[in-house]
N, C-alpha and C positions, 0 to 999 in steps of 0.2 A: 429816413438819413440824407444830409444834404450833401455829401462825396456823392454817393448816388444818384441823385438827382443833378448834379453838377456834372459827371462824368457824361450820364446819358444824354444831357444837353450838348457837352461837347461832340459828344458820338455823333450825334445827327448832324450839326453843323458842318464835321469833317466829311460824313456820308454826302451831305449835300453838294458838299466842294468838289470831294472826287468824283460823284455822279456827273456834274456839270461839265468835268474834261474829258469823260469817256463815253458819254453815251453814243454822241457821234459816230466813235471809233465802232462802237458794239452795232449799232446799224448798219453801218457800211457792212461789218463783216457777215451779217445776217443775209443780207441782199447779195455779197459776193457770192454765198455758199447756195442762193436759190437759183433752184433750176427754171423758173418764170417769174415775172413780176410778183409781188406780194403787196396787199392793202395792210394798214396798220394793225386791224386787230388779229392777222395773219400773224404777223413780226409779234406783237405782245404775246400772243400764244406761245412761240416759238421760245421767246427771252423765258416765260414764266415756265414753261418744260425743265429749262435747264438750270431751276432753283432759282432761290432768292440772292438777287442781286441789286446793282444800283439802281433797276428800274421796280424792284417788286411794288406791288401793288399802286403803280403811278402811269398805267397805260396812257393818260391825257398828256405824259409828260411826253410821249412818243410824236406827236406831232408838231410842233412847233419845231424840233429837232429834223424830223423829216421834211418840213417845208424849208428849213433853211439847209438841209444840204440840198435840196434842188435848186435852188435859189443858187446857190453857187457854183453848180453845174457839177455835182458830186453823184446826183441822183437822177433820173430822169421820171418822170410821173405823167399817169393819165389817168382820166376821169370816164368808169364804165357804168351802165345801168346796171340796176339790181333788181333782180327778182321779186326779194323780200327785204324790202326797206328803199333807204335813200342809196343815191350813186355813190359807187365806191372809188377812191383814189387808189391806183395803183403806183407801187414804185419801182424800178430797177436802177443796179449801179451803172454809172457810167465809165468810160475807159479813163476818165479821168481823176473817178471816185476811186477805181482799181488802183491805181497810181499814188493817190493819195494814202489811201489805206495802206498799203505796203511801207509806205514814208511813218507813216502813224505806226504799225506795227514793230519796226524797228524801234522807233524813239519810244514807246510803251516797253519794249523789251529792256533796252537801255537804262529806263528810268525804273521799271521793276528791280533788275538784276543791282542796282547801286542802291536802293531803299532797304533790299531785301538785306544787302552785306551790312551797310550802316545798322539797322536792326539788331544784326546777329552779332556787329561789332567783328565783322571778318573786312580782309581788304578786299575792294570791289574786283 
């Protein structure tokens, strides 16, 4: 049925656009709660345990965002040798990253509340 395939197509496009704006915030939040630096696979597993979200099945999408966070000074990274395979790059949130995460979290909450109010037809 065409309506179903059109709906699915629009949903995938929406999810892609939504993911583009939230992945960095989610990654910073994971790093902020970590007790020690994490490498990409550890981060992906933590997100996987939390359920299907914007990164479900897209572990490779994490790495460019982690590199961008590091280049922007929001995360620090270092490489350590690995006994079982190639060296691993570990990431930790920086003080600037924590400040930016707080600002992004507030913006996210305001946006979420506004969108929810509009979708429900209630005043924000």
